[in-house]
TIVO-564852 format. One line per 2 residues: their letters; for each residue x, y, z of N, C-alpha, C, O. Coordinates in steps of 0.02 Angstrom, whole numbers, plus 50000, padded with zeros to 5 digits. Each point is the difference from the previous one (the first is absolute). Layout:
N
a	X:Y:Z:X:Y:Z:X:Y:Z:X:Y:Z  ...
//
This chain:
294
md	50139:49386:50228:49998:50046:50058:49988:50071:49976:50032:50024:49953  49921:50010:50078:49984:50070:49986:50023:50041:50060:49981:49986:50056
ln	50060:50065:49931:50025:50041:50055:49942:50032:50040:50007:50012:50059  49937:50000:49907:49943:50029:50036:49973:49953:50053:49972:50022:50050
wl	50037:49912:49941:49978:49953:50052:50039:50012:50064:49972:49998:50055  50093:50016:49938:50041:50013:50060:49981:50067:50031:49998:50007:50061
rd	49988:50043:49897:49977:50065:50027:49934:49991:50037:49991:50029:50054  49964:49932:49918:49936:49987:50033:50011:49966:50067:49970:50018:50050
fe	50073:49932:49950:50013:49962:50061:50030:50044:50054:49981:49996:50059  50066:50047:49923:50030:50046:50048:49947:50047:50029:49999:50013:50060
cl	49956:50011:49897:49947:50045:50023:49952:49963:50047:49979:50027:50051  50004:49911:49932:49955:49961:50043:50033:49985:50067:49967:50003:50052
ar	50098:49982:49948:50035:49985:50063:50002:50062:50044:50001:49995:50061  50001:50063:49908:50004:50063:50039:49932:50021:50027:49995:50025:50056
tl	49952:49966:49904:49934:50023:50021:49960:49946:50036:49955:50015:50040  50062:49921:49946:49963:49943:50029:49925:50003:49984:49958:49979:50040
sf	50027:50049:49901:49930:50006:49980:49997:49998:49923:50032:50040:49966  49928:49913:50008:49992:49996:49928:49966:50064:49974:50018:50024:49946
tr	49934:50003:50091:49965:50060:49977:50046:50060:49996:50003:50034:49949  50034:49979:50106:50045:50058:50000:50057:49992:49950:50019:50048:49966
aa	50006:49891:50028:50055:49988:49953:49976:50010:49928:50036:50029:49959  49905:49946:50025:49973:50008:49932:49989:50074:49984:50015:50022:49945
ne	49959:50016:50104:49991:50071:49989:50066:50036:49988:50006:50043:49957  50044:49938:50082:50066:50031:49993:50031:49983:49933:50036:50041:49971
rn	49951:49899:50005:50029:49978:49936:49956:50020:49941:50018:49986:49942  49925:50047:50072:49955:50025:49948:49974:49946:49954:49996:50010:49939
it	49985:49932:50089:49966:49949:49962:49942:49974:50042:49996:50013:50060  49959:49950:49908:49943:49974:50037:50024:49946:50049:50053:49970:49990
qs	49908:50019:50062:50020:49951:50051:50003:49930:49970:50043:49960:50017  49910:50024:49938:50000:49934:49969:50063:49989:49957:50029:49946:50001
af	49991:50106:49962:50060:49994:49959:50062:49995:50045:50046:49961:49985  49955:50077:50069:50056:49997:50047:50006:49930:50030:50055:49973:50005
sr	49888:49999:50014:50000:49933:50030:50025:49948:49951:50037:49954:50019  49944:50053:49917:50024:49953:49949:50075:50004:49992:50033:49949:49989
ri	49995:50111:50016:50072:50007:49991:50038:49970:50060:50053:49971:49991  49919:50036:50069:50032:49968:50058:49997:49924:49992:50048:49965:50016
ka	49895:50010:49961:49994:49927:49989:50048:49977:49946:50028:49945:50005  49983:50096:49944:50048:49982:49948:50070:49995:50029:50038:49955:49982
le	49979:50091:50063:50066:49998:50032:50005:49937:50044:50052:49966:50000  49895:50018:50035:50000:49940:50042:50008:49937:49957:50034:49953:50020
sw	49935:50047:49921:50007:49943:49955:50072:49994:49976:50026:49945:49993  50005:50112:49994:50070:50000:49977:50046:49974:50055:50046:49961:49986
vg	49941:50061:50076:50041:49977:50056:49985:49926:50016:50045:49961:50016  49891:50021:49979:49980:49932:50016:49973:49991:50070:49986:49944:50021
lp	50007:50112:50017:49975:49997:50068:49958:50062:50015:50011:50052:49968  49941:49944:50078:49963:50060:50020:50047:50050:50033:50045:49982:50037
lv	49944:50082:49948:50042:50053:50028:49965:50038:50055:50032:50032:50042  49901:49966:49960:49962:50035:50051:49947:49953:50029:49973:49957:49965
nr	50012:50054:50098:49947:49963:50034:49937:50043:49997:49994:50049:50035  49959:49931:49922:49939:50040:49989:49948:49987:50054:49949:50034:50001
at	50063:49918:50043:49950:49982:50052:50004:50046:50060:49956:49998:50043  50096:50043:49962:50007:50045:50058:49982:50071:49980:49998:50017:49941
yp	49987:50024:50110:49987:50070:49988:50037:50042:50051:49988:49993:50060  50058:50051:49918:50020:50008:49930:50038:49938:49976:50021:49958:50040
iq	49988:50038:49895:50036:49943:49972:50071:49999:50027:50027:50051:50021  50003:49890:49978:50069:49992:50022:50040:49963:49946:49973:49960:49963
lt	50092:50056:50034:50043:49964:49954:50012:49929:50026:50007:49990:50060  49995:49963:49895:50020:49932:50019:50076:49998:50007:50034:50050:49987
ea	49992:49894:50033:50073:49994:50005:50033:50011:49933:50053:50031:49995  49915:49943:49951:50027:50010:49933:49998:50074:49981:50047:50027:49970
gt	49898:50007:50050:49994:50071:49985:50052:50041:50037:50028:50047:49972  49985:49935:50091:50050:50035:50040:50070:49992:49969:50040:50046:50000
ql	49974:49894:49974:50064:49989:49968:50007:50038:49935:50054:50024:49982  49890:49981:49981:50002:50031:49934:50003:50077:50003:50027:50032:49956
lp	49944:49997:50098:49994:50073:50002:50066:50037:49992:50004:50042:49956  50047:49945:50085:50062:50038:49991:50033:49988:49932:50032:50045:49972
is	49959:49895:50000:50027:49986:49934:49963:50042:49947:50031:50025:49954  49903:49981:50055:49960:50039:49953:50020:50073:50001:50010:50031:49948
ia	49997:49997:50113:50019:50071:50007:50068:50012:49968:50009:50050:49965  50039:49905:50047:50066:50008:49971:49998:49995:49924:50034:50037:49965
ai	49926:49915:50010:49996:49991:49928:49969:50061:49966:50023:50021:49947  49924:50007:50084:49968:50059:49971:50051:50057:49997:50005:50035:49949
sq	50031:49976:50106:50048:50054:50003:50056:49991:49949:50018:50046:49964  50011:49894:50034:50057:49987:49955:49979:50005:49927:50037:50028:49959
ls	49905:49943:50024:49978:50003:49931:49983:50071:49978:50014:50019:49944  49955:50019:50101:49982:50069:49984:50063:50042:49989:50003:50040:49953
ea	50047:49951:50091:50062:50037:49993:50036:49980:49936:50027:50042:49965  49974:49893:50019:50033:49977:49939:49965:50027:49938:50032:50021:49952
rq	49900:49978:50050:49963:50026:49943:50014:50074:49989:50010:50022:49943  49990:50017:50111:50013:50071:49994:50070:50013:49974:50011:50045:49959
si	50038:49917:50065:50068:50008:49977:50007:49985:49926:50034:50036:49963  49933:49911:50014:50001:49982:49930:49967:50053:49957:50025:50018:49947
re	49918:50008:50077:49965:50052:49963:50043:50063:49993:50004:50031:49947  50028:49989:50109:50041:50060:49998:50060:49992:49953:50020:50047:49966
ad	50007:49891:50031:50056:49988:49954:49978:50001:49928:50041:50010:49955  49894:49978:50033:49974:49997:49933:49963:50063:49979:49964:50001:49950
rg	50046:50053:50087:49965:50062:49984:50018:50024:49930:49957:50027:49964  50108:49964:50016:50019:50018:49933:49989:50074:49987:50013:50043:50042
ds	49962:49972:49898:49989:50068:49979:49948:50033:50045:49944:49974:50007  50074:50081:50025:49955:50033:50047:49938:50029:49966:49952:50019:50033
rf	50049:49984:49900:49942:50026:49965:49942:49950:50001:49943:50018:49987  50072:49918:50027:49946:49951:50000:49954:50012:50060:50023:50003:50057
ir	49913:50005:49929:49950:50009:50051:49964:49934:50009:49973:49972:49952  50026:50003:50109:49971:49934:50014:49927:50008:50021:49983:50041:50043
is	49975:49918:49925:49928:50003:50013:49975:49929:50013:50011:49955:49960  49956:50036:50096:49965:49936:50012:49927:50008:49979:49970:50052:50013
al	50003:49896:49956:49931:50004:49976:49969:49931:49998:50035:49950:49989  49901:50047:50022:49964:49937:49992:50008:49975:49928:50005:50040:49954
ht	49998:49894:50037:50009:49971:49934:49952:50031:49949:50020:50022:49946  49916:49980:50072:49948:50023:49954:50010:50073:49982:49994:50018:49941
is	50022:50024:50108:50011:50071:49986:50062:50010:49956:50001:50043:49956  50050:49917:50057:50061:50004:49960:49986:49986:49927:50024:50036:49956
vs	49938:49912:50031:49986:49979:49931:49948:50045:49966:50010:50022:49944  49936:49993:50092:49942:50033:49969:50001:50076:50003:49962:50033:49965
fl	50081:49995:50077:49999:50073:50010:50069:50031:49998:50012:50046:49961  50034:49929:50081:50063:50035:50010:50046:49997:49940:50033:50050:49985
as	49970:49894:49979:50046:49994:49943:49987:50054:49948:50047:50033:49977  49890:49976:50004:49984:50051:49950:50009:50070:50028:50019:50046:49963
ri	49968:49963:50102:50008:50066:50031:50074:50020:49999:50017:50058:49984  50027:49895:50032:50071:50016:50000:50025:50013:49929:50041:50044:49989
ed	49932:49919:49963:50020:50011:49930:49982:50072:49979:50040:50033:49966  49901:49990:50053:49981:50069:49985:50044:50050:50037:50019:50052:49972
mq	49998:49932:50091:50040:50046:50040:50070:50007:49972:50030:50054:50006  49997:49893:49965:50068:50004:49974:50005:50046:49940:50054:50025:49984
ke	49890:49987:49982:50000:50049:49945:50006:50071:50028:50028:50044:49967  49946:49966:50094:50004:50066:50032:50064:50009:50039:50025:50055:50008
ip	50002:49888:50018:50060:50003:50042:50052:49953:49969:50004:49942:50019  50035:50082:49933:50046:49955:49963:50050:49964:50045:50021:49944:49983
dl	49999:50086:50073:50049:49969:50044:49969:49951:50050:50035:49972:50042  49901:50016:49953:49966:49956:50048:50022:49928:49991:49999:49973:49945
rt	50022:49996:50110:50017:49929:50002:49963:49970:50059:50005:50025:50056  49959:49921:49932:49960:49970:50054:50013:49925:50005:50016:49967:49951
rv	49977:50008:50109:50000:49927:50012:49937:49984:50038:49989:50024:50056  49968:49935:49914:49936:49983:50030:50004:49931:50031:50020:49952:49967
ls	49961:50043:50096:49998:49937:50037:49927:49980:50009:49965:50030:50042  50012:49921:49920:49930:49979:50003:49993:49943:50049:50035:49950:49995
ds	49918:50058:50053:49992:49947:50050:49931:50008:50033:49958:50038:49976  50032:49925:50078:49937:50003:50037:49997:50065:50039:50049:50036:50007
ls	49891:49980:50019:49991:50062:50037:50044:50003:50062:50030:50051:50015  49974:49893:50022:50039:50001:50062:50073:50012:49985:50033:50038:50036
vc	49994:49932:49911:50071:50010:49983:50011:50071:49975:50050:50031:50018  49904:49995:49941:50007:50068:49975:50001:50050:50058:50041:50046:50000
ce	49915:49945:50049:49999:50044:50058:50064:49993:50040:50028:50050:50023  49996:49889:49986:50061:49988:50038:50059:50035:49967:50042:50029:50035
ll	49962:49968:49899:50055:50032:49964:49999:50075:50010:50053:50031:50008  49887:49999:49992:49995:50072:50010:50019:50019:50071:50039:50047:50011
ve	49935:49917:50038:50013:50016:50070:50074:49994:50016:50028:50039:50039  50005:49911:49931:50071:49988:50014:50045:50046:49960:50061:49998:50008
ga	49910:50044:49948:50041:50045:49960:50034:49968:49941:50046:50029:49971  49933:49910:50010:50031:49965:49945:49975:50026:49932:50032:49988:49949
vd	49912:50048:50051:49974:50031:49939:49984:50073:50014:49991:50020:50058  50004:50019:49889:49984:50071:50007:49925:50012:50001:49976:50048:50031
mm	49987:49910:49934:49928:50008:49994:49966:49933:49999:50031:49949:49983  49905:50050:50034:49960:49939:49996:49933:50016:49968:49970:50051:50016
lc	50008:49905:49939:49933:50007:49971:49958:49941:50020:50021:49942:49995  49919:50071:50029:49955:49946:50022:49928:50023:49992:49987:50058:49985
yc	49967:49896:50025:49929:50017:50001:49980:50023:50070:50028:49976:50050  49925:50069:49953:49971:50021:50064:49924:49996:49994:49971:50010:49947
hs	49997:49974:50109:49927:49995:50002:49978:50025:50068:50032:49987:50051  49913:50050:49950:49978:50034:50060:49984:49952:50058:50004:50020:50058
sv	49979:49918:49926:49979:49954:50052:50052:49948:50019:49987:49955:50040  50072:50049:49931:50053:49953:50015:50058:50038:50032:50026:50048:49970
sp	49995:49931:50089:50052:50036:50036:50066:49997:49962:50017:49948:49972  50021:50109:50027:50065:49999:49967:50049:49957:50039:49992:49988:50059
mi	50061:49989:49906:50050:49958:50031:50060:50040:50023:50048:49971:50026  49951:50095:49965:50054:50042:50024:49969:50059:50038:49940:50014:49995
de	50102:50020:50043:49978:50060:50036:50001:50058:49950:50052:50027:49984  49888:49990:49991:49996:50052:49948:50025:50067:50025:50020:50042:49959
aa	49979:49970:50106:50023:50064:50026:50075:50009:49991:50026:50056:50002  50010:49888:49986:50073:50003:49993:50022:50013:49929:50059:50011:49987
fa	49893:49989:49964:50019:50007:49930:49953:50048:49965:49942:50010:50020  50083:50020:49926:49958:50040:49957:49960:49953:49954:50025:49948:49980
rk	49914:50071:50005:49957:49959:49958:49973:50041:49942:49979:50057:50008  50023:49912:49932:49970:50030:49941:49952:49950:49969:50020:49943:49986
dl	49917:50076:50004:49952:49957:49966:50006:50013:49925:49990:50056:49977  50026:49891:49986:50017:50008:49930:49943:49983:49952:49994:50032:49947
ft	49965:49919:50071:49951:49976:49952:49946:49962:50036:50012:49966:50050  49927:50042:49926:49943:49962:50028:49986:49940:49956:49983:50007:49941
dr	50025:49934:50087:49987:49938:49965:49935:49971:50026:49972:50024:50049  50003:49924:49918:49940:49966:50024:50013:49925:50002:50034:49972:49957
li	49938:49996:50093:50004:49927:50007:49933:49972:49976:49949:50009:50032  50052:49957:49910:49939:49981:49965:49994:49923:49997:50049:49967:49985
pv	49892:50005:50029:49990:49928:49991:49990:49985:49926:49952:50023:49969  50094:49938:50002:49998:49987:49928:50013:49926:49986:50023:49963:50044
aa	49962:50017:49894:50013:49932:49977:50012:50002:49925:49983:50049:49967  50046:49898:50007:50008:49994:49928:49931:50002:49968:49953:49969:50025
ag	50041:50067:49919:49935:50013:49970:49963:49936:49981:49940:49995:50012  50095:49957:49958:49967:49939:49977:49964:49963:50055:49939:49990:49996
pa	50097:49988:50056:49967:49964:50055:49948:50042:50036:49947:49974:50021  50067:50090:49988:49953:50043:50037:49933:50004:49964:49947:49997:50032
rf	50055:50011:49902:49937:50005:49962:49966:49932:49992:49939:49995:50003  50101:49953:49987:49971:49934:49992:49963:49977:50063:49945:49973:49996
hg	50086:50039:50062:49969:49978:50063:49956:50053:50032:49965:49987:50049  50036:50074:49923:49959:50054:50029:50023:50021:50069:49959:50014:50043
wd	50106:49988:49967:50027:50018:50066:49980:50071:50020:50014:50047:49963  49955:49959:50094:49978:50065:50026:49998:49995:50076:49962:49961:50028
ls	50078:50079:50005:50004:49998:50074:49933:50017:50033:49988:49981:50057  49970:50055:49907:49936:50020:50030:49947:49945:49994:49948:50004:50032
dr	50065:49944:49928:49953:49945:49991:50014:49947:50052:50045:49958:49991  49917:50042:50063:50012:49953:50055:49968:49932:49989:50012:49953:50038
qa	49947:50041:49910:49966:49937:49987:50039:49955:49952:49985:49941:49994  50064:50087:49972:50039:49963:49950:50050:49955:50036:50013:50009:50059
pp	50017:49943:49905:50053:49959:50029:50059:50044:50022:50011:50053:49970  50026:49926:50081:50056:50041:50024:50051:50014:49944:50013:49957:49958
ip	50014:50103:50043:50050:50020:49949:50069:49979:50024:50018:50012:50057  50023:49957:49900:50069:49983:50019:50038:50063:50017:50000:50049:49962
yl	50034:49950:50096:50031:50061:50027:50075:49990:50007:50023:49951:50030  50015:50097:49944:50072:50002:50006:50016:50056:50050:49993:50059:49984
ay	50027:49922:50076:50003:50047:50056:50071:50018:50019:50048:49964:49988  49957:50095:50044:50063:50021:50030:50005:49970:50070:49950:49987:50033
er	50111:50004:49990:50010:49983:50070:49964:50052:50043:50008:50060:49989  49954:49917:50060:49961:50047:50040:50044:50047:50040:49979:50055:50018
ss	50083:49924:49996:50045:50043:50038:50036:50051:49956:50033:50045:50026  49961:49949:49907:50032:50047:49955:49960:50065:49998:49942:50002:50020
fl	50090:50051:49955:49966:50065:49998:49936:49996:49957:49947:50020:50022  50059:49954:49917:49941:49996:49957:49949:49951:50028:49940:50010:49990
gm	50083:49939:50044:49953:49954:50032:49958:50035:50053:49940:49988:50005  50092:50057:50033:49963:50038:50051:49953:50050:49968:49945:50013:50026
vv	50075:50017:49918:49956:50047:49965:49938:49963:49973:49945:50026:50005  50065:49915:49968:49944:49961:49975:49953:49982:50057:49939:50005:49993
eh	50089:49975:50064:49958:49984:50059:49957:50060:50019:49941:49992:50015  50089:50067:49984:49962:50060:50018:49946:50014:49947:49944:50021:50017
tv	50072:49968:49919:49952:50013:49946:49941:49952:50004:49942:50021:49992  50072:49916:50021:49947:49951:50005:49960:50011:50064:49938:49998:49999
dr	50098:50015:50056:49970:50014:50065:49946:49949:50015:50015:49940:50005  49923:50082:50003:49947:49953:50018:49957:49979:49940:49949:49967:50009
kp	50071:50052:49931:49961:49980:49941:50009:49926:49988:50056:49974:50003  49890:49990:49982:50006:49928:49985:50044:49991:49938:49991:50034:49950
ln	50056:49920:50054:50046:49988:49945:49990:49928:49976:50022:49952:50033  49946:50040:49910:49983:49935:49972:50059:49974:49957:49997:50002:49939
ve	50056:49974:50095:50060:49979:49964:50027:49935:50029:49982:49979:50055  50061:49989:49906:50037:49941:50023:50074:50015:49989:50022:50004:49942
tl	50016:50003:50111:50070:50017:49994:50040:49940:49974:50000:49946:50030  50034:50065:49913:50039:49947:49969:50075:50010:50007:50038:49952:49998
yi	49983:50111:50011:50072:50015:49998:50013:50061:50043:49962:50048:49999  50092:49950:50039:50019:50056:50043:50073:50015:49987:50042:49955:49998
dg	49974:50110:49994:50069:50021:49988:50008:50071:50026:49951:50036:50009  50111:49984:50002:50013:50067:50023:50020:50048:49944:50004:50060:50011
lv	50008:49913:49929:50024:50041:49944:49944:50013:49949:49966:49953:49978  50026:50110:50004:49950:50017:49949:50017:49966:49934:49955:49975:49966
ea	50109:50024:50016:50020:49971:49935:49983:49925:49996:49979:49977:49947  50028:49986:50108:49984:49929:50000:49925:49990:49992:49978:49956:49963
ik	49983:50084:50072:49927:49994:49996:49976:50021:49930:49955:49970:49972  50077:50082:50001:49980:50023:49932:50011:49945:49949:49959:49991:49955
rr	50095:49971:50051:50014:49946:49953:49943:49948:50001:49977:49978:49948  50001:50004:50113:49945:49952:50006:49935:50030:49973:49961:49965:49968
ll	50029:50099:50046:49939:50033:49978:49995:50000:49923:49948:49983:49973  50107:50036:49993:49999:50003:49927:49991:49931:49969:49976:49994:49944
ag	50044:49954:50094:49991:49932:49975:49928:49976:50008:49983:49945:49978  49974:50096:50053:49930:49983:50008:49983:49960:50061:49947:49968:50004
sg	50099:50032:50046:49990:49957:50059:49948:50027:50048:49974:49962:50041  50010:50102:49956:49952:50029:50046:50005:50076:49999:50029:50029:49954
fa	49942:50002:50097:50002:50073:50004:50045:50021:50057:50016:49960:50044  50006:50103:49954:50042:50028:50053:49992:50075:50002:49981:50031:49951
wm	50034:49997:50106:50005:50073:50005:50069:50020:49974:50051:49976:50025  49951:50069:49926:50064:50020:49970:50005:50077:49999:49950:50034:49987
pe	50110:49993:50027:50010:50072:49991:49988:50017:49927:50023:49965:49955  49941:50089:50033:49982:50018:49931:50063:50012:49958:50000:49984:49940
ta	50052:50045:50090:50062:50012:49962:50031:49935:49975:50034:50000:49949  49954:49945:50087:50031:49935:49981:49963:49966:49944:50027:49954:49968
ia	49911:50067:50018:49960:49967:49948:49971:50051:49951:49952:49985:49964  50077:50075:50033:49973:50053:49957:49997:49979:49927:49950:50012:49966
te	50103:49955:50010:50002:49979:49930:49946:49947:49987:49965:50004:49950  50030:49948:50094:49951:49946:49991:49928:50026:50004:49956:49977:49963
la	50031:50071:50081:49934:50031:50003:49983:50037:49935:49945:49995:49974  50105:50042:50001:49989:50038:49938:49988:49954:49941:49960:50015:49956
eg	50075:49928:50043:49992:49951:49945:49936:49959:50007:49977:49969:49952  49995:50030:50108:49940:49960:50012:50013:49928:50017:49954:49960:50004
sv	50110:50021:50006:50016:49931:50018:49986:49986:50073:49997:49942:50021  49995:50111:50018:49983:49995:50071:49940:50045:50013:49997:50056:49973
vp	49955:49921:50067:49939:50039:50013:49985:50000:50075:50017:49952:50035  49951:50101:49989:49979:50002:50071:49946:49948:50013:49960:49984:49955
vg	50039:49989:50106:49947:49952:50019:49961:50027:50059:49965:49963:50035  50039:50103:49977:49963:50031:50054:49993:50074:49987:50040:50029:49963
gd	49910:50003:50069:49989:50071:49991:50045:50043:50043:50048:49975:50030  49936:50089:49972:50043:50048:50035:50006:49986:50075:50050:50018:50031
dw	49899:49950:49999:50003:49987:50072:50050:49945:50018:50014:49989:50058  50013:49977:49891:50052:49950:50012:50070:50027:49984:50049:49962:50002
ia	49956:50101:49981:50063:50031:49981:50029:50040:50057:49963:50037:50034  50101:49957:49977:50034:50039:50053:50048:50050:49968:50030:49986:49948
sl	49975:50072:50082:50046:50051:49977:50067:49994:50036:50002:49994:50061  50052:50007:49901:50068:49996:50027:50039:50062:49980:49987:50031:49948
ti	50060:49988:50094:50045:50055:49983:50071:49974:49995:50025:49967:50045  50008:50049:49899:50071:49985:49994:50037:50059:50031:49995:50056:49976
sa	50041:49931:50078:50033:50054:50038:50075:49987:50003:50024:49944:49997  50013:50112:50009:50073:49996:50008:50018:50027:50068:49971:50049:50024
fs	50078:49919:50009:50024:50021:50065:50076:50010:49996:50035:49964:49965  49989:50086:50071:50072:50012:50001:50017:50046:50059:49957:50025:50035
dp	50109:49983:49975:50025:50051:50046:50042:50048:49959:50060:49989:49991  49910:50064:49983:50034:50045:49953:50059:50038:50030:50039:50031:49963
ag	49969:49967:50102:50053:50039:50032:50069:49982:49974:50044:50043:49996  49967:49894:49985:50065:49979:49977:50007:49997:49925:50049:49973:49975
fg	49904:50055:49988:50002:49997:49927:50053:50044:49971:50014:50055:50024  50017:49920:49922:50042:50042:49957:49956:50035:49949:49939:49991:50001
pi	50090:50050:49955:49960:50038:49952:49957:49957:49954:49943:50016:49987  50085:49928:49988:49962:49959:49953:49943:49964:50036:49944:49997:49974
ae	50069:49976:50085:49947:49968:50039:49946:50049:50018:49941:49983:49997  50077:50078:50020:49951:50052:50017:49957:50016:49939:49939:50007:50006
tl	50093:49997:49935:49961:50014:49939:49952:49943:49984:49943:50011:49982  50081:49927:50026:49958:49942:49988:49940:50000:50048:49944:49989:49979
wq	50069:50024:50084:49946:50001:50050:49948:50053:49984:49940:49988:50007  50083:50071:49971:49953:50053:49984:49958:49985:49939:49943:50022:49996
rl	50086:49942:49955:49965:49989:49937:49967:49931:49996:49963:49986:49952  50049:49972:50097:49974:49932:49998:49924:49999:49995:49970:49946:49998
//
């Protein structure tokens, strides 16, 4: 059971529209529909009647709705209570960050910052974009680091938080050097056999950036593997399973060593910004210094 399934269901029951509910939940309609179906599979019965307009809850959906609302409320309150009890040393600054940013960017950045701020203590919570945003909005963390792209809508109300753009990254189509050179993998060669493709979930942030980058360009690929985590796709990529779009910071060492090579030109590359979000109004002196120097 994923708590987000219950949040999605509550939103759908309130809006009675897959389109409006997906927009409110900041995910694609297809991804939203899959999550409702996953909840229905877990329950074992249909929860909504899709044959009516607007949609209506089934009897099972009507029974589940108040239970879902109560569960969301009770679990959220329990989580907040547990977090507050575990605050510990007030010097610890909590940061939510995407897994990839945490590994490839934030860890070294914090190490450098601790040389400048000896009293700095941080706790990094690495998770998906939706969870990172949720932690920031609920006040469970002081700062959030994520990728931003001009053509992908943010998952939070940016007007409610301060934003700092920290670094410009690139999303590059790459493959292990051996297979790429042996097979002559090149995204611009439309006459060659399809290239094995390791793809992101289309509903994920990087998946949406790739969709925008590809846009209407013919893509001569055969999708072999789909995942939401950069680290999982990178493991398959390094094993020679195919090509993938990877943040440059995540493969900088491999590119420098030549064990990974691009399989497309500049028109297949997307620019990403690593950005930090926070509400500095409640910062103490150390958090304020970190935010200014981050």
